[in-house]
C-alpha positions in Angstrom: -27.6 3.1 -5.5 -25.1 1.6 -8.3 -21.8 -0.2 -7.0 -19.1 -0.5 -9.5 -18.8 -4.0 -10.1 -14.9 -4.3 -10.1 -14.7 -2.3 -6.9 -17.2 -4.6 -5.2 -15.3 -7.7 -6.7 -12.1 -6.4 -5.1 -13.7 -5.8 -1.9 -15.1 -9.2 -1.8 -11.6 -10.8 -2.6 -9.9 -8.9 -0.1 -12.7 -9.7 2.7 -12.6 -13.6 1.6 -8.5 -13.4 1.6 -8.5 -12.0 5.1 -10.9 -14.8 6.1 -9.0 -17.6 4.6 -6.3 -19.1 6.9 -6.1 -22.1 4.4 -5.1 -20.2 1.3 -2.9 -17.9 3.4 -0.9 -20.7 5.2 -0.3 -22.2 1.7 1.2 -19.0 0.6 -1.5 -18.6 -2.1 -1.6 -14.8 -3.4 -4.6 -13.4 -5.0 -3.0 -11.7 -8.1 -6.1 -10.4 -9.7 -10.0 -10.3 -9.3 -12.9 -9.1 -11.3 -16.6 -10.0 -11.7 -16.4 -13.8 -12.6 -12.8 -14.0 -12.7 -9.8 -14.9 -10.1 -6.2 -15.5 -10.6 -4.2 -16.8 -7.8 -0.5 -18.3 -7.4 1.3 -20.8 -5.2 5.0 -21.7 -4.8 5.5 -25.4 -4.7 7.5 -26.1 -1.3 9.3 -29.2 -0.4 6.7 -30.2 2.3 4.2 -30.0 -0.8 6.0 -32.9 -2.6 4.6 -36.6 -2.8 6.9 -39.8 -3.0 7.6 -39.1 -6.7 9.1 -35.8 -5.7 6.5 -34.0 -7.6 3.6 -31.6 -6.1 1.0 -33.5 -4.2 -2.3 -33.3 -6.3 -4.0 -32.4 -3.3 -2.3 -29.1 -3.1 -3.0 -28.2 -6.8 -6.5 -29.2 -6.3 -6.6 -26.6 -3.4 -4.9 -23.9 -5.3 -7.6 -24.7 -8.1 -10.4 -24.8 -5.7 -9.4 -21.6 -3.9 -9.3 -19.5 -7.5 -12.7 -21.0 -8.2 -14.0 -20.0 -4.7 -12.6 -16.4 -5.3 -14.1 -16.2 -8.8 -17.5 -17.4 -7.8 -17.7 -15.0 -4.8 -16.6 -12.0 -6.9 -19.9 -10.9 -7.4 -20.3 -10.4 -3.6 -22.8 -13.2 -3.0 -21.9 -16.0 -0.3 -21.5 -18.9 -2.8 -20.2 -22.2 -2.0 -18.8 -25.3 -4.2 -21.5 -27.8 -5.1 -19.3 -30.2 -7.2 -16.0 -30.4 -9.1 -13.8 -32.4 -11.2 -10.1 -31.9 -11.8 -7.8 -33.6 -14.4 -3.8 -33.7 -13.6 -1.8 -33.3 -16.9 1.8 -32.7 -15.8 3.6 -32.7 -12.7 4.4 -29.5 -10.5 7.9 -29.5 -9.5 9.8 -28.0 -6.4 10.4 -24.3 -6.6 7.7 -23.9 -9.6 5.1 -21.2 -9.2 1.7 -22.3 -10.1 -0.9 -20.2 -11.3 -4.6 -21.0 -11.1 -6.9 -18.8 -13.4 -10.8 -19.2 -12.8 -13.2 -18.1 -15.5 -16.8 -18.0 -14.8 -18.7 -19.9 -18.0 -22.2 -19.4 -17.0 -24.4 -18.0 -14.3 -27.8 -18.6 -14.0 -29.8 -18.0 -10.9 -27.9 -19.2 -7.9 -25.9 -21.7 -10.2 -22.7 -21.2 -11.7 -20.0 -23.0 -13.5 -16.3 -22.1 -13.6 -13.3 -23.4 -15.3 -9.9 -23.2 -14.0 -6.7 -23.9 -15.5 -3.4 -24.7 -13.3 -0.2 -23.7 -15.1 3.5 -23.3 -14.2 5.7 -20.4 -14.6 6.7 -21.5 -18.2 2.8 -21.5 -19.2 2.8 -25.4 -19.1 -0.8 -26.9 -18.1 -0.4 -28.7 -14.9 -4.2 -29.3 -14.2 -7.7 -28.4 -15.5 -10.6 -28.2 -13.2 -14.4 -27.5 -13.4 -16.3 -26.4 -10.6 -20.1 -25.8 -10.1 -21.2 -23.1 -7.7 -24.5 -22.7 -5.5 -25.3 -19.1 -4.1 -26.5 -19.2 -0.4 -27.7 -16.6 1.8 -26.0 -13.3 2.3 -23.1 -11.1 1.2 -19.3 -11.0 2.0 -19.4 -7.2 1.9 -22.4 -5.0 3.0 -24.2 -4.0 -0.2 -23.7 -0.3 0.9 -19.9 -0.6 1.0 
């Protein structure tokens, strides 16, 4: 039985988001998902600021990591992060709407590589993240969905 990959990505994304209190609690929104791709947003709140009045890097990392997670699970196979790096290029400011766009660069066997760009509402690059994924047992949505 053939399942439409886009429909499956949307179902997997919706299922993951419903099970993700961390992303929900930070006000993240899943804006778009398709196979190997996810775009998420998060508004920088005052309680996310560090001592320099800019968005704490941990929150920027969490947004990038969530977009990475949604992109690598968009094929509906349970997939976890195996490693990542992030480079912070500019500060996020109070009230900024940050957008993380995760794009699959390679998927071979159980291993994937994803690049995530975090930008603000003006298109300024805030951070660049690269994640390596590893597929584990199971699926998010039953394959007959």
